[in-house]
N, C-alpha and C positions, 0 to 999 in steps of 0.2 A: 314206599308209602310215606306221605308227608303228614306231620302233625301240625295242626293249626289251633292257636289259642284264641278264644274270644275275649272280649273286653273284660268279662268277669274274671277270667283266669289271670289275665295280666294284673288286674287290680289286686287280686288275692296275693300274687307273688310280690308286688310292690309293698303291700301292707306288711307282709311277713318280714321283708328286708328292713323296712322302716322300724318295726317293733324291735327287731333284733339289734339294730343300731342304737336305739334309745336305751335298751337294757344294758348294752355294753358301756355306753357313756355313763350311765348311772352307777354301774359297778366301779368304773374307774374313779369317779368322783368320791364315792364312799371309801374306796381303798386309799385314795390320796389323803383324805381327811383323817382317816384312822391311823395312817402311817405317821402323819405329822403330829397327831396327838400322842403317839407312843414314843416318838423320837425325843430324847432328852437334850436340853441345851448343852453345848460344849464350847469351850474357849478355843479360838484359833490361835496359832502361833504368832505372838507379837513380842517386842522387846519388854523386858521386865526391869531394866535398869537404864534410866535416861539422865542425861546431864545437859544443863543449859547455863548460859551466862546470865548474870543479873541484868534485868531489863528486857530480856527476850520474852517471846510468847512460848510458854512451855506446853507441850502436848504429851499427855500420858495415854498411850494406846491401850485399847481393849476391844477385841473382836469376838462376837458370839454368833455361832450358827444354831439354827433350830430354836430361836428364842421363843417363838410362839406367843402366848399371852403373857409371858413373864416380862419383867422389867430389869434394866441394868441400873444398879445403884452404886454411886461412888461415895466413899467416905475416907477420912484419914484415921488410921488405926488408933492414934493417941487422942482422938476426940470422939465424944459420944454421939454427936448429931451427924446426920448424913449431909453430903454436899449437894448431890443431884440424884434425881430419880427420873429415869427416862431422859427426856430432853428438857426437864424443868430443874432449875436451880433452887435449892432450899436454904441458901445463905444470903445474907444481905450484902456481902462483898461482891461487887460487880465484876471482879477479876475472874470469877469462876463461872464456867459454862460448859456445855456438852456439845460436841460436833458429831452429829449422826451422819454417817456415810452409808446409805442403805446397800448399794451394790457391793460393798466390802464388808457388810455386817459389822461396821465399826461404831463404837460409842466412846469416843475419845474425850477425856477430861482436858479442858483448856484453861490455863492460868495466864492471864495477860500481865505483862510487866512483872515477871516473877522476881521474887526477892529471896535472899538466903534463908529467911525464916520459913519459907515454903518447903524447904528440904525435908524429906522424911519418907515414910512408907505409906502408900495409899492402897486402898482396897477396891477392886472392881468386883461387885457381887451380883449374881443372878438371883433374883427374888423367887426362888422355888422353895419347896418344902425342905429341901436339903441345904439351901443357901450355898450354892457353889461359889467359890471365891478364888480370885487371882490377885497377887500382890505386885505392885509396881513401885520401885524405889526412885525417888526424884532427888537429884543432886543439883544445887544451884551454887555456882562459884562466881567470884568477883572477877572483873576484867583485870589485866595487868595494870600496874600502877601508872605507866606512862601511856599517853594517848598518841598512837602512831597513825591514826586515821588521817589521810590527806587526799586532796583532789587537786589536779593541775591540768591545764590545757596547753597543748602544743599546736603550733600552726603559724602562718604568716600574719603580719599586721597590715600589709598593703597588698592589694590584688587589683590587677587591671580589669576594667569592665569587660565582661564576656568570658573571662577566664574562670576556671573552676575554683571553688573554695573547699578546702579540706582541713578540718579541725579534729584533733584527737583528744579525748578526755580520758584520763585513767584515775580511778579511785581505788585506794587500798585501805584495807582494814588490818588491825593488829592481830586478829584471831581468825577472821573469815572474810570472804568477799562481801562488798555491799550488795544490797538486794536490787537496786534499780538506779538508772541514770536518766535524767531528763534534760533537754536542751531548751534554752529560752533566748530571745532577743527582744529588747525593749519591753520586757514583761510579758511577751507573747510566747507561748509554748510552741515549739516546732514539732511537726509530725512528718512521717513519710507521705509524699505526695504521689498521686496516681500517675502524673506525667514524669515521675522519676527525677524531677529537677532537684528535689530535696530528698536525700536518703540518709537514714540513721541506722547504723549497724552496731549492735552491742553484743559483746561476747566476753565470757568470764575466763579467768586464769586461776583455778583453785590452788595451784601449786604455789602461787605467790600472793594469794588472797587479794587479787586485783580484778576489777571489772573495767573493761575497756569499752568505749563508745566512740564511733567515728561519724562525724557530721560531714556530709558531702552535698555541695550545691553545684550542680553541673554547669550552669551558666550564670555568672554573677551579674548583678545590676547595682546601681548606686543605692537602691533601696536596701541592699543587704549590708550596708555600712552600719556599724553600731557596736554595742557591747554584748558579746555572747556570754551566756551563763550556763555552766554545767552544774547541775544540782544532783547530788547523789543521796540515797537513803540507806542508812545502815540498819542492821537487823534489830537494834534497840530503838528505832525511830529517830535516831540522830541525823539531822540534815547538815550537809556541808556543801559549800559552793565554791566554784572557781570562776573568775571573770577574764575575758580576753577581748581587747579592743581591736577592731578590724575596719579598715577603710577601703572602699572600692573606688578606684580612681580612673579617670579617662586618660588614656595613654598620650594623647596629643596636647593635653592641657599644659600651659606654661607654668602652672603652679605645682606640677608633679615634682616631687623631690626624690632623691636617691633612696631606695628601700628594697627590701627583700620581697620578691614576688611569690605567688603561690607555688610555682614550679621550682623555687629555689634560686632563680636567676636574679641578677642585680639590675635594676632599672635606673637610669640616670638621664636627666635632661641636659642638653648641651647649653653651656653657659655662653650667652651672646657676647660677653666681654672678652672671651678668650678666642682669638682667631684660629681657625682650623688651618691645616697644611694646604688645603686647596685654595683658601683665600690668600695665603701668603704667596703661593705660586702665581696667582692671577695678578697680584700687585707687582711682582717682579717683572712680569711681561709688559705691564702698562708702562713701567719706568723705562724699559728697553725701547719700546716704540717711541716714547717721548724724546729720547736722546738721539734717535736715528738721523733726523735732519741735520743736527749739529755735527754729528760725526761725518756725514757725507760732505758738508761744506768744508770741514777741516781737511779732509783728504784731497778735495779739488784744489784748494789753495796751496797745499803742500806740493802737489804735482807741478803747478805753474811756477812755483818758486824755484824748482829744480831746473 
């Protein structure tokens, strides 16, 4: 026996399913809102003791989960006024700001160009009825007395047209590696090109506080001649540069002088004033041919004389 539902029966079943789904979604929303309202804000695990060198940008971390409608307040414990509330700064000093990173629930206090007088204990507070607090200690120390930051470029000074150019810049800091290296020629910054004729590869060596950058030009042209500049930026915004003069020469040119090429070989142009061994041999043969008639005449005369 087969059961058949008419249109009215199908509509009743669909409406029942639809109403049940709406009720389920409404229940989930109410439960979610209720749960969020009942969960208390908590601090996530972050460092509570940070150290920076003078002139750096100091970051004091603070991460809060389940913040809800509450706000994060930063203040220094030895000062009565607050520094920041939420993302807004409440001090006239532009060095202070807050960096909010939503996906990590972070509300970090930022101090630009930090100085030793900024050292001390800071308070990250959640503005609830109980005022939940976490303390962060900031230490600011001076750089070593000597400045050992340096930048230098290694590479050839003469390159034949069509040959590759390879220059290496290494920048070292006295306490940590530089943050960036940029290449320039004639005041124009160089970038990686889509056709791979210009390639810039940068990599750090944290064990020696050095940042390396290699500039490669696959096929050189005379337009690549000039003064190459390697500019590096250190963590306290100090800029240092190194310069390197390079000439791209045409191999067949008479003006080419002896020099070190890109591949390390030595290029020299023959001096026209100095005869080669081949020229000397040719000259000797010409002299022999010129004296042959005289030698033949002498031999004939000597035979008749006998």
